[in-house]
DOBASE-576602 format. One record per atom (N, C-alpha, C, O): x, y, z; residue in one letter. Coordinates in steps of 0.001 Angstrom, whole numbers, padded with zeros to 6 digits, always signed. Example, Ala and Ser with C-alpha at 12.3 -4.5 7.8 and 13.67 -1.06 7.14 Angstrom:
+013190-005690+007800A+012300-004500+007800A+013200-003300+007800A+014236-003319+008465A+012850-002250+007080S+013670-001060+007140S+012900+000030+007870S+013409+001138+008039S
! end
This chain:
-003197+001337+017342M-002679+001481+016220M-004033+001809+015132M-004918+000955+015179M-004235+002863+014258K-005113+003393+013436K-004566+003030+012023K-003405+003189+011646K-005745+002446+011210I-005196+002371+009707I-006153+003408+009197I-007186+003776+009757I-005724+003773+008198T-006660+004617+007094T-006225+004162+005707T-005061+004196+005308T-007372+003694+004949F-007184+003340+003655F-007228+004356+002952F-008300+004889+002664F-005783+004913+002453L-005675+006207+001694L-006448+005765+000294L-007457+006446+000109L-006283+005115-000377G-006644+004277-001712G-006795+002995-001549G-006197+002385-000662G-007704+002368-002478T-007636+000748-002348T-008268+000528-004097T-009160-000297-004298T-007812+001178-005003G-008216+001034-006279G-006445+000094-006968G-005351+000019-006409G-006862-000402-008200T-005338-001357-009232T-005110+000395-009662T-005684+001393-009225T-003997+000240-010721S-003166+000967-011085S-003894+002169-012054S-003226+003127-012442S-005192+002029-012366Q-005469+003208-013513Q-006718+003576-012360Q-007607+004268-012857Q-006904+003251-011023G-008317+004161-010424G-009522+003479-010774G-009694+002745-011748G-010319+003785-009906I-011954+003884-010533I-012825+005211-010179I-013188+005573-009059I-013026+005742-011240P-013211+005069-012467P-012092+005112-013564P-011180+005931-013443P-012128+004393-014457V-011006+004320-015362V-011385+005872-016267V-012525+006311-016419V-010227+006456-016739I-010728+007531-017685I-011008+006927-018984I-010421+006052-019620I-012315+007789-019271G-013058+007407-020199G-013846+005980-020485G-014180+005672-021628G-014080+005238-019473S-014602+004247-018956S-016259+004276-018989S-016919+005119-018381S-016758+003335-019710T-018646+003483-019790T-018733+001969-019178T-019682+001257-019505T-017852+001550-018397H-018058+000081-017455H-018749+000609-016205H-018343+001585-015575H-019887-000153-015877P-020610+000267-015106P-020566+000706-013672P-021195+001549-013033P-019634-000131-013387V-018918+000123-011591V-017779+001765-012135V-017532+002504-011183V-017389+002066-013058C-017175+003205-013211C-017661+004319-013519C-017089+005403-013408C-019223+004035-014104L-020107+004807-013566L-021250+004996-012340L-022408+005401-012445L-020711+004676-011462S-020926+004487-010334S-021046+005605-009334S-020072+006322-009104S-022334+005804-008661T-022347+006796-007539T-022234+006829-006347T-022404+007749-005547T-021854+005506-006185D-021762+005149-004451D-020101+005610-004513D-019376+005462-005497D-019743+006145-003334D-018465+006686-003177D-017553+005573-002815D-016345+005809-002791D-018127+004026-002444K-017087+003243-002219K-016836+002657-003593K-015766+002049-003601K-017292+002644-004439D-016928+002584-005975D-016188+003244-006184D-015739+002937-007288D-015503+004381-005649K-014682+005512-006446K-013166+004848-005534K-013059+004618-004329K-012121+004672-006658R-011012+004411-006118R-009814+004840-006487R-009322+004713-007608R-009127+005571-005152L-007822+006499-005701L-006713+004926-005732L-007282+003869-005460L-005267+004887-006048R-004462+003993-006510R-004187+003636-004833R-004411+004505-003990R-003629+002131-004405S-003476+001851-003084S-002549+002410-002428S-001570+002957-002936S-002869+002283-000829S-002410+003172-000278S-002789+002895+001453S-003984+002809+001734S-001908+002780+002414V-002394+002911+003448V-001498+004184+004533V-000275+004299+004454V-002172+004875+005301M-001453+005417+006479M-001967+004502+007639M-003003+003843+007723M-000860+004676+008560I-000607+003752+009906I-000033+004635+011029I+001174+004846+011144I-000962+005130+011839E-001145+005699+012797E-000584+004980+014277E-001535+004776+015031E+000650+004584+014811V+001561+004004+015571V+002356+004195+016475V+003423+004418+015903V+002529+004257+017691D+003246+004409+018675D+003786+005966+018250D+004820+006009+017582D+003298+006904+018517D+003250+008543+017912D+004202+008669+016800D+005025+009574+016666D+003974+007489+015872A+004535+007544+014411A+003497+007447+013394A+002530+006690+013473A+003722+008189+012508I+002480+008094+011279I+003561+007591+010046I+004648+008057+009704I+002861+006563+009596L+003662+005813+008496L+002911+005643+007082L+001714+005365+007009L+003712+005832+006015V+002653+005722+004677V+003180+004585+004151V+004408+004591+004068V+002569+003532+003741I+002910+002102+002345I+002649+002971+001322I+001466+003309+001293I+003445+003523+000345D+003229+003458-000987D+002811+004957-001050D+002168+005444-000120D+003119+005590-001986C+002759+007034-002357C+002653+007045-003712C+003719+007323-004261C+001465+006779-004662G+001454+006997-006030G+000961+007788-006546G+001449+008816-006075G+000048+008116-007480P+000020+009292-008174P-001216+010527-007838P-001397+011642-008328P-002122+009569-006515D-002625+010268-005499D-002397+010806-004746D-003198+011553-004185D-000967+010620-004351F-000890+010822-003004F-001277+011971-002446F-001783+012189-001345F-000923+012834-003509R-001857+014713-002816R-002676+014747-002599R-002995+015401-001606R-003676+014047-003387A-005503+014018-003136A-005251+013400-001698A-005554+013996-000664A-004679+012171-001735Q-004984+011562-000256Q-004575+012151+001115Q-005313+012076+002098Q-003265+012787+001129M-002799+013704+002241M-003469+014940+002457M-003471+015526+003540M-004154+015415+001212L-005302+016813+001385L-006372+016109+002249L-006743+016869+003144L-007040+014810+002282R-007983+014598+002591R-007742+013532+003986R-008600+013397+004857R-006579+012917+003993A-006381+012214+005507A-005595+013559+006510A-005512+013410+007729A-005170+014570+005969N-004769+015282+006918N-003927+015255+007726N-004078+016124+008584N-002536+014236+007932P-001820+014068+008921P-001038+015282+009133P-000950+016085+008204P-000443+015515+010278S+000621+016249+010773S+001639+016302+010335S+002283+017348+010253S+002091+015006+009887H+003323+014900+009576H+003766+013582+008899H+002905+012714+009048H+004496+013301+008428I+004637+011846+008000I+005969+011413+008617I+006917+012151+008348I+006231+010293+009437D+007972+010066+009676D+008405+009295+008493D+009454+009500+007881D+007719+008592+008275A+008367+007931+006879A+007593+007134+005621A+006418+006929+005927A+007827+006791+004718I+007265+006261+003860I+007990+004721+003312I+009150+004513+002954I+006904+003838+003402L+007551+002140+003038L+006788+002316+001457L+005742+002821+001050L+007830+001670+000911F+007377+001050-000585F+007442-000459-000611F+008342-001160-000148F+006239-000879-001287T+006218-002366-001731T+006892-002569-002500T+007434-003672-002427T+007245-001732-003601H+007844-002247-004569H+007598-000382-005805H+006992+000646-005504H+008447-000756-007219E+008651+000406-007688E+007765+000766-008925E+008026+001739-009632E+006924+000105-009105H+005776+000192-010268H+005219+001927-009588H+005242+002623-008573H+004807+001905-010859S+004300+003801-010911S+003216+004234-009952S+003124+005296-009337S+002310+003045-009959D+000573+003113-009065D+001263+003179-007452D+000563+003553-006511D+002445+002848-007292H+003044+002791-005846H+003869+003864-005779H+003894+004394-004668H+004592+004380-006663T+006027+005406-006321T+005423+006829-006968T+005743+007790-006268T+004792+007111-007895A+004399+008567-008552A+004257+009614-007964A+004456+010727-008451A+003888+009365-006826G+003280+010437-005818G+005049+010924-005028G+004885+011723-004106G+005803+010742-005152L+007220+011157-004476L+007229+012470-004024L+007185+012905-002874L+007318+013268-005531D+007571+014741-005362D+006642+015358-004353D+006971+016365-003725D+005538+014787-004202D+004502+015525-003366D+004900+015405-002061D+004078+015971-001341D+006109+014749-001226I+006333+014761+000092I+007175+015971+000317I+007893+016202+001290I+006953+016775-000839R+008127+018069-000571R+007172+019057+000737R+007900+019921+001226R+005980+019048+001230P+005371+019654+001827P+005522+019658+003523P+005536+020605+004309P+005648+017940+003785F+006344+017251+005132F+007577+017694+005010F+007798+018428+005973F+008785+017602+004099Y+009930+018171+004414Y+010067+019176+004490Y+010949+019318+005336Y+009680+020349+004051F+010107+021588+004355F+009293+022031+005432F+009394+023253+005547F+008287+021363+006527K+007839+021885+007669K+008385+020577+008706K+007984+020533+009870K+009089+019802+008299Q+009944+018778+008749Q+011510+018661+009365Q+012313+018697+008433Q+011999+018564+010349E+013412+018374+010590E+014335+017490+009780E+013933+016357+010045E+015232+017394+009037G+015720+016637+008710G+015230+016069+007433G+014260+016527+006828G+015919+015080+007053D+015710+014338+005764D+014576+013561+006009D+014172+013123+007086D+013988+013410+004600F+012872+012332+004878F+013059+010855+004826F+013848+010286+004072F+012329+010323+005622Q+012911+008604+005274Q+011988+007827+004918Q+010796+007800+005224Q+012916+006871+003915L+012213+006244+002750L+012840+005080+002853L+014053+004907+002729L+011558+003809+003208Y+012168+002353+003437Y+011827+001664+002197Y+010729+001910+001699Y+012488+000966+001719A+012305+000084+000119A+013647-000959+000252A+014530-001053+001105A+013391-001625-000890H+014622-002536-001605H+015378-001653-002151H+015105-000499-002479H+016370-002250-002241K+017526-001283-002873K+017274-001109-004579K+017669-000075-005118K+016707-002003-005253R+016375-002106-006373R+015410-000954-006875R+015510-000296-007910R+014210-000857-005628V+013296+000297-005765V+014092+001628-005998V+013884+002497-006845V+015044+001562-005043F+015881+003034-004664F+016663+003323-006022F+016811+004488-006390F+017242+002083-006886D+017939+002398-007809D+016719+002872-009124D+016992+003604-010075D+015992+002528-008979S+014381+002853-009966S+014077+004287-009716S+013535+004896-010638S+014302+004828-008778L+013509+005920-008125L+014713+007332-008426L+014422+008527-008444L+016061+006724-008635K+017240+007414-008761K+017061+007922-010170K+017117+009129-010406K+016814+006883-011254Q+016508+007076-012232Q+015190+008231-012538Q+015439+009198-013257Q+014078+008093-012066R+013153+008795-012515R+013066+010247-011742R+012962+011349-012279R+013117+010031-010728Y+013258+011422-009532Y+014908+011855-009722Y+015479+011916-008632Y+015618+012108-010680A+017263+012447-010077A+017603+013565-009660A+018684+013808-009122A+016406+014621-009940Y+017031+016334-009147Y+016516+015567-007405Y+017241+016150-006599Y+015856+014839-006844I+015504+014599-005900I+017368+013862-005261I+017918+014149-004198I+017780+013124-006117F+018929+012834-005180F+020123+013483-005590F+021213+013124-005146F+019992+014465-006450E+020978+015170-006831E+022193+015769-005787E+021909+016585-004910E+023063+015451-005916T+023805+015980-004725T+025023+017434-004680T+025438+018151-003769T+025282+017361-006219V+026417+018364-006196V+025569+020057-006763V+025969+021004-006086V+024587+020414-007796N+023923+021119-008026N+022353+020919-007927N+021515+021146-008800N+022139+020357-006425K+020695+020251-006318K+019639+021637-006295K+019913+022763-005881K+018443+021182-006840Y+017936+022391-006702Y+017039+022635-005602Y+016366+021715-005136Y+016980+023835-005144P+016543+023856-003522P+015387+023780-003181P+015169+023641-001978P+014121+023851-004238G+012738+023011-003979G+012849+021748-003908G+011877+021007-003765G+013948+021384-003992A+013926+019624-004092A+014133+019137-002444A+015022+019492-001669A+012937+018158-002193P+013398+017335-001020P+014467+016557-000811P+014969+016100-001838P+015048+016222+000368T+016468+015546+000922T+016112+014561+001392T+015634+014584+002527T+016199+013641+000841V+015692+012227+001342V+017008+011083+002299V+018210+010949+002073V+016238+010513+003236A+017351+009449+003449A+016817+007683+003147A+015743+007171+003464A+017774+007169+002569L+017302+005449+001764L+017769+004652+002619L+018976+004457+002762L+016602+003936+003481N+016896+002921+004797N+016500+002126+003441N+015729+002465+002544N+017529+000586+003638T+017317-000511+002707T+016882-001463+003301T+017412-002063+004236T+015714-001699+002709V+014959-002979+003745V+015275-004499+002579V+015104-004627+001367V+015771-005420+003604E+016377-006384+003097E+015272-007591+003696E+014342-007308+004450E+015484-008584+003344N+014211-009807+003814N+014980-010239+005308N+016088-009953+005762N+014127-010860+005706D+014148-011689+007097D+015199-010353+008066D+015897-010662+009032D+015102-009228+007643V+015830-007957+008747V+014634-007066+009297V+014308-006004+008766V+014014-007609+010421P+013051-006475+010933P+013513-004851+011214P+014620-004745+011742P+012996-003937+011004F+013684-002649+011085F+012840-002082+011895F+011720-002594+011915F+013081-000906+012781V+012525+000053+013869V+012413+001366+013217V+013309+001830+012512V+011401+001902+013440I+010809+003352+012941I+010774+003633+014232I+010502+002707+014997I+011012+004834+014724N+010942+005213+016263N+010281+003994+017326N+011334+003414+017591N+009535+003468+017866K+009823+002884+018457K+009052+001331+017985K+008748+000303+018590K+008952+001777+016683T+007823+000400+016007T+008615-000528+015383T+009471-000109+014604T+008495-001761+015580Q+009131-002883+014873Q+008694-003237+013442Q+007564-003720+013365Q+009208-003124+012578I+008394-003602+010967I+009186-004941+010653I+010393-005143+010787I+007979-005996+010098T+008777-007444+009614T+008400-007427+007954T+007308-007532+007396T+009971-007225+007325P+009428-007453+005731P+008915-008856+005487P+009309-009857+006087P+007870-008813+004415I+007169-010315+004077I+007957-010287+002765I+008343-009184+002379I+008199-011215+002140N+009047-011156+000632N+007789-012019+000045N+007392-013080+000527N+007280-011400-001010A+006371-012294-001745A+006711-011482-003410A+007378-010455-003535A+006060-012259-004557F+006035-011929-005635F+004920-011830-006455F+004004-012635-006624F+005196-010314-007130H+004231-009875-008162H+004363-010381-009691H+005010-009730-010512H+003777-011457-009979G+004344-012021-011296G+005722-012821-010804G+005838-013630-009884G+006811-012274-011811S+008227-012485-011536S+008861-011357-010379S+009817-011547-009627S+008363-010641-010448L+009116-009309-009553L+008880-009420-007945L+007809-009386-007340L+009937-009535-007538Q+009962-009641-006120Q+009491-008222-005228Q+010067-007157-005451Q+008542-008310-004346I+007920-006928-003627I+007880-007191-002123I+008075-008341-001732I+007604-006062-001119F+007898-006458-000004F+006288-006039+000757F+005766-004932+000628F+005758-007051+001453G+004588-006548+002300G+005099-006345+003701G+006211-006823+003925G+004613-005849+004479F+004918-005284+006019F+004169-006031+007190F+002959-006257+007219F+004951-006320+008001R+003620-006611+009432R+003929-005621+010263R+005065-005148+010235R+003175-005251+010950I+003524-003944+012013I+002379-004794+013678I+001175-004560+013782I+002964-005475+014454D+002589-006215+015532D+001507-006873+014682D+001800-007177+013525D+000254-007127+015160D-000585-008098+014551D-001274-007750+013293D-002363-008273+013055D-000770-006962+012512F-001250-006163+011536F-000359-006213+010067F+000738-005655+010046F-000768-006756+009105V-000413-007520+008294V-000624-006464+006844V-001837-006342+006673V+000164-005680+005770Y-000382-005475+004768Y+000500-006116+003645Y+001727-006155+003732Y-000358-006724+002353L+000477-007403+001305L-000819-006776-000061L-002048-006850-000079L+000007-006287-000887T-000479-005974-001985T+000191-006442-003256T+001268-007008-003068T-000209-006330-004502D+000459-006789-005456D+000840-008197-005485D+001540-008669-006380D+000373-008873-004494V+000633-010562-004648V+000129-011268-005625V-000944-010933-006126V+000881-012458-006095K+000331-013493-006993K+001218-014704-006315K+000707-015791-006584K+002433-014819-005491T+002671-016035-004943T+003780-015672-003833T+004589-014747-003903T+003615-016744-002644I+004438-016210-001436I+005024-017600-001041I+004413-018573-001482I+005861-017771-000456S+006683-019184-000175S+005980-019522+001376S+005415-018775+002176S+006286-021004+001415E+005763-021107+002639E+006538-020796+003992E+006061-020824+005127E+007765-020511+003638K+008935-019813+004774K+008240-018383+004800K+008573-017823+005844K+007423-017613+004059E+007318-016492+004403E+006078-016495+005382E+005933-015763+006361E+005140-017551+004879M+003810-017730+005337M+004163-017583+007001M+003424-017084+007850M+005392-018114+007187E+005454-018550+008870E+005430-017053+009638E+005285-016836+010841E+005635-016024+008458K+005494-014478+009200K+004309-014034+009661K+004117-013131+010475K+003164-015023+008845L+001838-014481+009180L+001074-015006+010154L-000068-014685+010484L+001752-015798+010570K+000833-016431+011913K+000412-015291+013245K+001090-014390+013740K-000786-015693+013518N-001489-015163+014273N-001729-013484+013991N-001764-012522+014759N-001844-013587+012828T-001950-012014+012359T-003702-011825+012735T-004542-012715+012606T-003905-010679+013134K-005545-010647+013680K-006036-009548+012480K-007231-009269+012576K-005434-008985+011545V-005902-007937+010470V-005140-008111+009463V-003924-007922+009439V-005899-008518+008495L-004796-009029+007322L-005377-007940+005913L-006448-007949+005306L-004295-007172+005775V-004975-006632+004107V-004154-007205+003192V-002954-007475+003254V-005153-007389+002130I-004570-008338+000863I-005192-008036-000256I-006375-007696-000243I-004388-008130-001512N-005023-007736-002500N-006024-008722-003350N-005933-009945-003248N-007081-008017-004281A-008179-008751-004889A-008631-008191-006103A-009729-007633-006095A-007908-008250-007246L-007793-007586-008482L-009207-007863-009094L-009912-006855-009053L-009809-008950-009648R-010739-009109-010083R-011272-010620-010125R-010502-011398-009562R-012301-011142-010611K-012849-012634-010621K-012010-013047-011621K-012137-014232-011313K-011353-013083-012440E-010900-013449-013989E-009664-013869-012969E-009551-013607-011771E-008647-014713-013961E-007168-014952-013360E-006325-013764-014461E-006448-013328-015606E-005421-013600-013265H-004588-012286-013693H-002888-013087-013647H-002555-013989-012878H-002221-012578-014468H-000711-013244-014489H+000172-012620-013329H+001326-012922-013024H-000419-011950-012928S+000354-011064-011638S-000107-010703-010314S+000747-010246-009555S-001332-010824-009878H-002327-010403-009094H-003019-011380-008693H-003355-012213-009534H-003388-011536-007427F-004826-012321-006696F-005950-012022-007845F-006203-010999-008483F-006489-013260-007848T-007680-013019-008090T-008315-013193-006680T-007748-013674-005699T-010186-012496-006776L-010671-012929-005419L-010679-014220-005106L-010269-014499-003980L-011100-015239-005923E-010688-016558-005374E-009846-016642-004764E-009989-017193-003673E-008377-016073-005209E-006668-016624-004918E-006659-016030-003447E-006067-016604-002532E-007497-014603-003246A-007364-014356-002125A-008298-014610-000957A-008075-014171+000171A-009173-015215-001226L-009792-015628+000056L-009368-017077+000394L-009477-017498+001546L-008900-017813-000581A-008397-019328-000527A-006768-018801+000550A-006154-019735+001064A-006370-017720+000722F-004958-017414+000866F-005540-016951+002478F-005146-017511+003501F-006486-015890+002458I-007381-015607+003986I-007563-016729+004733I-007341-016658+005942I-008057-018134+004063A-008508-019044+004491A-006939-019814+005087A-007143-020348+006177A-006049-019909+004795L-004838-020173+005147L-003889-019398+006391L-003111-019988+007140L-004111-018266+006388V-004006-017261+007477V-004440-017142+008682V-003845-017106+009760V-005763-017072+008349K-006830-017483+009432K-006618-016152+010055K-006465-016427+011246K-006527-014907+009926P-006780-013434+010514P-008062-013768+011017P-008692-014727+010572P-008667-012714+012309E-009559-012418+012723E-010228-011622+011895E-011433-011869+011942E-009962-010805+011186K-010331-010089+009907K-009713-009657+009061K-008694-009129+009506K-009827-009578+007647A-009551-009121+006074A-009612-008742+005514A-010432-009296+004782A-009073-007454+004880Y-009579-006550+004046Y-008940-006429+002663Y-007720-006273+002625Y-009600-006483+001577L-009134-006760+000419L-009215-005478-000157L-010141-004700+000072L-007735-005111-001311T-007583-003957-001752T-006864-004356-002749T-006519-005526-002919T-006437-002904-003874H-006217-002860-005350H-006989-003785-006046H-006719-004833-006632H-008030-003148-005844I-009631-003750-006521I-009728-002794-007946I-009732-001563-007940I-009798-003584-009059S-009945-003218-010360S-011572-003464-010404S-012251-004354-009891S-012044-001997-011455H-013928-001966-011740H-014038-003218-012149H-015252-003397-012248H-013349-004433-012520Q-014181-005966-013238Q-014592-006652-011859Q-015512-007469-011876Q-013786-006274-010383L-014493-007059-009569L-015873-007018-009457L-016396-008128-009367L-016694-005961-009434G-018162-005484-009669G-017911-004153-008436G-016980-003523-007934G-019669-004255-008353F-020122-002776-007436F-019653-003224-005834F-019644-004434-005610F-019265-002292-004716Y-018843-002895-003690Y-019971-003349-002997Y-019690-004122-002080Y-021283-003084-003167K-022532-003442-002227K-022867-004718-002670K-023341-005530-001875K-022681-004994-003830E-022707-006686-004592E-021510-007769-004113E-021658-008908-003669E-020664-007254-004281V-019321-007840-003973V-019344-008504-002194V-019452-009675-001829V-019188-007156-001303Q-019637-007475+000131Q-020353-008698+000611Q-020070-009392+001587Q-021312-008837-000230K-022519-009503+000311K-022031-011243+000207K-022439-012106+000983K-021094-011473-000916T-020610-012292-001452T-019696-013050-000380T-019544-014263-000239T-019209-012133+000237L-017930-012196+001339L-018115-012926+002744L-018914-012527+003591L-017197-014165+002917P-017537-014537+004254P-017572-013499+005227P-017263-012331+004988P-017905-013883+006192K-018366-012564+007479K-017416-012148+007987K-017540-011081+008588K-015953-012875+007954N-014784-011989+008222N-014303-011169+007252N-013381-010482+007692N-014550-010964+006125V-013913-010409+004895V-014932-009157+004384V-016095-009123+003983V-013591-007872+004673F-014448-006836+004005F-013723-006074+002626F-012518-005842+002530F-014385-005868+001969L-013940-005129+000574L-013760-003876+001195L-014627-003216+001767L-012382-003553+001015G-011960-002175+001427G-012533-001152+000631G-012934-001337-000519G-012567-000252+001138Y-012859+001503+000550Y-012070+002398+000896Y-011736+002420+002080Y-011438+003583-000193D-010996+005005+000315D-011723+005578+001646D-012908+005876+001792D-010789+005631+002456N-010987+006435+003617N-011399+005692+004631N-011381+006336+005680N-011984+003938+004821L-011949+003397+005684L-010739+003180+006760L-009613+002719+006568L-011319+003643+007900K-010620+003481+008769K-010872+002702+010138K-011913+002810+010786K-009687+001829+010529I-009784+000633+011598I-008716+000954+012539I-007636+001521+012376I-009321+000420+013626E-008478+000112+014645E-008075-000597+015231E-008955-001171+015874E-006714-001100+015499L-006458-002392+016593L-005638-002107+017682L-004579-001520+017460L-005962-002444+018918P-005492-002528+019990P-003951-002115+020117P-003384-002176+021208P
! end
């Protein structure tokens, strides 16, 4: 399994437009962050989790031959606003483009991208999508790969994380139940959000993310959905436990 971090930034990305914050002015490429997303290559399938407003740029950089499916964690724009840019993949692939999400997320997308979901007078340049509803406690299979949804909360909003074999991807998490924590046992690689050091109403802080990692006990953990307020990559990385790494855009990791 190969994981590519397509983006590791929070909703505004880094640099933030118009900001003079020192991290936004950094010349280190690891301090420049597109909106959070990952690409997973496993069992001859290419899966993407979330497609935010930077999706086009991320796909041009990663250059996958195709995408078998996009999985959505939730409906916020920084995780869904790139939906129109699935068109090049749809045009070159056979059949409907496969989407996986909570029913509530699909209801939101139908409002915001009505032309994609139109069935009567559909615009010929719009993609056609297949909606696969994800339900908690119901694993699903894409090609040969089983995926387990993990239920968590982003403030008061329900979201899904996903487990594939020994890899777990969770973002925008603030709380998760003990029952759902059982799904994280024996995780080898965990990706988890760490927005900043200061308290936030709907995201893990760095301290909360590190405490969560200590509970899960993965072999390695990577932090994502990072804001400029967390600090410079080089400085933050020095403060982390030896098995915890600050994610950065275009980072690639492999699991057996």
